[in-house]
Every structure is written in structure tokens, then in C-alpha cells.
C-alpha positions as CSV (number, residue, x, y, z in Angstrom):
1,M,63.6,-26.0,-52.6
2,L,67.0,-24.7,-51.7
3,S,69.9,-27.1,-51.5
4,I,73.7,-27.3,-50.9
5,P,75.3,-30.3,-52.6
6,G,76.7,-32.6,-49.9
7,V,74.7,-30.8,-47.1
8,G,71.0,-31.2,-47.9
9,E,67.9,-29.5,-49.1
10,A,65.1,-27.4,-47.4
11,P,61.8,-26.0,-48.5
12,I,61.8,-22.2,-48.1
13,S,59.0,-19.9,-49.2
14,I,59.7,-16.9,-51.4
15,S,59.3,-13.6,-49.5
16,S,60.0,-11.1,-52.3
17,G,57.3,-9.6,-54.4
18,S,56.4,-10.6,-58.0
19,A,57.2,-7.0,-59.3
20,E,60.8,-7.3,-58.1
21,K,63.0,-8.5,-61.0
22,G,66.4,-10.0,-61.2
23,F,66.4,-11.7,-57.8
24,V,64.4,-13.9,-55.5
25,E,64.4,-13.2,-51.8
26,H,64.1,-15.8,-49.0
27,T,63.8,-15.3,-45.3
28,I,65.5,-18.2,-43.5
29,R,65.3,-19.2,-39.8
30,S,68.4,-21.3,-38.9
31,V,67.0,-24.4,-37.1
32,G,68.8,-27.3,-38.8
33,V,71.8,-28.4,-40.7
34,V,70.8,-26.9,-44.1
35,T,69.4,-23.6,-42.8
36,N,72.4,-23.1,-40.5
37,F,74.7,-23.7,-43.5
38,L,72.6,-21.2,-45.6
39,K,72.8,-18.6,-42.9
40,N,76.6,-18.7,-43.0
41,L,77.0,-18.3,-46.8
42,E,78.7,-15.2,-48.0
43,A,77.8,-12.9,-50.9
44,G,78.5,-14.6,-54.2
45,A,78.2,-18.2,-52.9
46,K,76.2,-20.6,-55.1
47,L,73.4,-22.9,-54.2
48,D,70.9,-25.1,-56.1
49,I,67.2,-24.1,-56.4
50,R,64.3,-26.2,-57.6
51,G,60.8,-25.0,-58.2
52,P,58.7,-23.1,-57.3
53,Y,56.2,-25.8,-56.5
54,G,52.7,-26.1,-55.2
55,A,49.8,-23.6,-54.7
56,G,50.2,-20.0,-53.5
57,W,47.9,-17.3,-52.2
58,P,44.6,-16.6,-54.0
59,V,45.9,-13.4,-55.8
60,E,43.2,-13.4,-58.4
61,E,40.3,-14.6,-56.3
62,A,41.0,-11.8,-53.8
63,K,40.6,-9.0,-56.4
64,G,37.7,-6.7,-55.7
65,K,37.5,-8.0,-52.1
66,N,38.8,-7.0,-48.7
67,V,41.9,-8.9,-47.6
68,L,42.7,-9.9,-44.0
69,I,46.2,-11.2,-43.4
70,V,47.0,-12.9,-40.1
71,A,50.6,-13.9,-39.4
72,G,52.6,-15.2,-36.5
73,G,56.3,-15.1,-36.1
74,I,58.2,-16.1,-39.3
75,G,54.8,-16.7,-40.9
76,L,54.9,-13.1,-42.1
77,A,57.7,-14.0,-44.6
78,P,55.6,-16.0,-47.1
79,L,52.7,-13.5,-46.7
80,R,55.0,-10.5,-47.5
81,P,54.7,-11.1,-51.3
82,M,50.9,-10.8,-51.1
83,I,51.2,-7.6,-49.1
84,K,53.7,-6.2,-51.7
85,H,51.4,-7.3,-54.5
86,I,48.5,-5.4,-53.0
87,E,50.8,-2.4,-52.4
88,N,51.7,-2.4,-56.1
89,N,48.1,-3.0,-57.3
90,R,46.2,-1.1,-54.6
91,A,43.2,-0.2,-56.7
92,D,42.5,-3.9,-57.4
93,Y,41.7,-4.8,-53.8
94,G,39.4,-3.5,-51.0
95,K,40.4,-2.9,-47.4
96,L,43.6,-4.5,-46.2
97,E,44.0,-5.5,-42.6
98,I,47.3,-7.1,-41.3
99,L,47.4,-8.7,-37.9
100,Y,50.9,-9.7,-36.9
101,G,52.1,-11.2,-33.7
102,C,55.5,-12.4,-32.2
103,R,56.8,-13.5,-28.9
104,N,58.6,-10.2,-28.4
105,P,59.4,-6.9,-30.3
106,Q,62.9,-8.1,-31.3
107,E,61.5,-11.0,-33.3
108,L,59.2,-8.9,-35.6
109,L,60.1,-9.2,-39.2
110,F,60.3,-6.4,-41.8
111,K,59.9,-3.6,-39.2
112,E,61.4,-1.1,-41.6
113,E,58.4,-1.6,-43.9
114,F,55.6,-1.1,-41.3
115,D,55.3,2.7,-41.9
116,A,54.9,2.1,-45.7
117,W,52.2,-0.5,-45.1
118,R,50.4,1.8,-42.7
119,S,50.5,4.6,-45.2
120,L,48.7,2.6,-47.9
121,P,45.0,3.7,-48.5
122,D,42.4,1.7,-46.6
123,T,45.0,-0.3,-44.8
124,K,45.4,-1.2,-41.1
125,L,48.5,-2.9,-39.5
126,R,47.9,-4.2,-36.0
127,L,50.8,-5.6,-34.0
128,T,51.0,-7.7,-30.8
129,V,53.6,-9.5,-28.8
130,D,53.3,-12.1,-26.0
131,K,55.9,-10.3,-23.8
132,P,57.1,-6.7,-24.4
133,T,60.7,-6.7,-23.5
134,D,61.1,-2.9,-23.3
135,S,59.1,0.0,-22.0
136,G,58.9,1.5,-25.5
137,W,56.3,-1.0,-26.7
138,T,53.0,0.8,-27.3
139,E,51.2,-1.8,-29.4
140,N,48.9,-4.6,-28.2
141,V,50.1,-7.3,-25.7
142,G,48.7,-10.8,-26.1
143,V,48.2,-13.6,-28.6
144,V,47.2,-12.7,-32.2
145,T,43.5,-13.6,-31.6
146,T,43.2,-10.6,-29.3
147,L,43.7,-8.4,-32.4
148,C,40.6,-10.0,-33.9
149,N,38.5,-7.8,-31.6
150,L,39.7,-4.8,-33.5
151,L,38.7,-6.1,-37.0
152,E,36.9,-3.6,-39.3
153,V,36.5,-5.7,-42.5
154,D,33.1,-7.1,-43.3
155,P,33.3,-11.0,-43.4
156,A,30.8,-11.0,-46.3
157,N,33.4,-9.7,-48.8
158,T,36.7,-10.7,-47.4
159,I,39.5,-13.2,-48.2
160,V,41.6,-14.3,-45.2
161,M,45.2,-15.5,-45.5
162,I,46.8,-17.1,-42.4
163,C,50.4,-18.3,-41.8
164,G,52.2,-19.1,-38.6
165,P,52.5,-21.7,-35.9
166,G,49.9,-24.5,-36.0
167,I,48.4,-23.6,-32.6
168,M,48.0,-20.0,-33.7
169,M,46.3,-20.8,-36.9
170,K,44.0,-23.2,-35.1
171,F,42.6,-20.5,-32.8
172,V,42.6,-17.8,-35.4
173,V,40.4,-19.9,-37.7
174,K,38.1,-20.8,-34.8
175,D,37.8,-17.2,-33.8
176,L,37.1,-16.0,-37.4
177,L,34.5,-18.7,-37.9
178,N,32.7,-17.5,-34.8
179,R,32.7,-14.0,-36.3
180,G,30.9,-15.1,-39.4
181,F,33.7,-15.9,-41.8
182,K,33.1,-19.0,-43.9
183,P,35.6,-21.9,-44.4
184,G,35.7,-21.2,-48.1
185,Q,37.0,-17.6,-47.4
186,I,39.9,-18.7,-45.3
187,F,43.3,-19.8,-46.7
188,V,45.9,-21.4,-44.5
189,S,49.5,-22.3,-45.2
190,L,50.5,-25.7,-43.8
191,E,54.0,-26.6,-43.0
192,R,55.1,-30.3,-43.3
193,R,58.4,-32.0,-43.7
194,M,58.9,-32.0,-47.4
195,G,61.4,-34.2,-49.2
196,C,60.9,-34.4,-53.0
197,G,58.6,-31.5,-53.6
198,I,57.0,-33.4,-56.4
199,K,54.4,-35.6,-54.6
200,K,56.4,-38.8,-54.7
201,C,58.1,-39.4,-51.3
202,G,55.0,-39.0,-49.1
203,N,56.7,-37.1,-46.3
204,C,54.2,-34.2,-46.5
205,Q,51.0,-36.2,-47.1
206,I,48.0,-35.3,-45.0
207,G,45.1,-37.6,-45.8
208,P,44.7,-37.6,-49.6
209,L,46.6,-34.3,-50.0
210,F,50.3,-33.5,-50.5
211,V,51.5,-30.2,-49.0
212,C,54.3,-29.8,-51.6
213,Q,52.0,-29.9,-54.6
214,D,48.3,-29.5,-53.4
215,G,49.5,-26.8,-51.0
216,P,51.2,-25.4,-49.0
217,V,48.3,-22.9,-49.3
218,F,44.9,-24.6,-48.8
219,R,41.4,-23.3,-48.6
220,Y,40.3,-24.2,-45.1
221,S,37.2,-25.9,-46.4
222,E,39.5,-28.3,-48.2
223,V,41.3,-29.5,-45.1
224,K,38.9,-29.0,-42.2
225,D,37.4,-32.5,-42.3
226,I,40.7,-34.4,-42.8
227,P,40.9,-36.8,-39.8
228,E,44.5,-35.9,-39.1
229,D,45.0,-33.0,-36.8
230,I,46.2,-30.6,-39.5
231,F,47.4,-27.9,-37.1
């Protein structure tokens, strides 16, 4: 939880890796009062930080398994630490496939790291955009689910991690279930309006669960039967 006294507070995921010491990196999209204020801070400015809170990606459970990462838009930011962790501990994991989509090439995050990800052993990075805005785009065109047709990982021994717009996650999960993935293999990151971060205010409650503490990362089997439309 990042806050500026007198301005407000916002929940922002960590996007740096656990091996990076001496700093914590956040990727912020300016969409409101707090995030716009944070965007305009200069080097050396001070802000308040609480946390981290809640549950993260299944780092330990994924060891020895293939990992499929599916991200849409700024949803790649909270998944970047998992990619960096696998990069730093490559022998602990099986095949790594990253499916990443944005509205256009200009909105792709961390483009300067793509070549390094592609150079990792047993790793595939597949990109797509809704609308290519220049003639130089040579990757896929279409929604993220169109990349699922290119999957090489075996569903039987794969952990899936998904983060992005709700509608994207909804159709990715549906597609993967049709391909033989099980609800217990799929992890999704849910975004809700968080206030306290400590399971007290109720702003982020979905059914019996609180996103700030029980999530934001949930096993899909935990949330698929909640009556509320989670996506």
C-alpha cells in the first residue's frame, strides 16, 4: 500500500524480483488522484509504504513443473517478479511459456527485457496486440486467447498464472479448461478496490474472501463457485 499523507493511498503490486536488493520497484498506471500524484514525484521524494500484504504467486508449488504465464496490459507488472525468479533459478522449473497481449505495441511493458526472456532455456515468449499501429509489427494480432493455440506445455504438469483485465482472464480460463487444464492448476490475480489492506473495511470482499489478505492471487478452484461475478 503506497500513500502520500494528505493525498491518499493506493494498492500497487511489486514488480521487481526477490533477488534485487536495496530497492522495491513498482509499475504505476496513473488513473486517479494518488497514482497521478505518484507519477509526478521527483527522485528523492518520500512516501509511506505498508505491507506487503496477502498471498502471492505459487513460487514453491511451481518448482519442478512447467509454468504458463498469461498477462494482459499492465497485468504483466505483478507477474514480472515470477519471471525474474524463474530466470534466476532456471533449473528449478520446467518449460516456461509467456503469453502477453496489449491494445497496441506502444503499451507493451518491459520491452527491453523481451530478448533476455527469449534467450532463457526452454522458454517461449509470445506477443499479441489488438491493433498494430505500425507496419513493423511482426507478432500476432488478436486477443490473448489466440495465443493459446500455440501452446506447447503439457497441461498435466503445468502451473498457470494469469493477471490482466477481468474479461481477458475470464476467457483465458475458459479456454485453458477446455484444453484440459484443471481449476486447481490455474492461479488468477483479482483486482478490487482495497482500503485497509488488513481485512477490516470490507471494500475488497468477494463472498467469504477478502482480496487484500486471502488474495490477490487465488487458485481458480477457490473462487470459481463464488456467486459474485469475480471477473
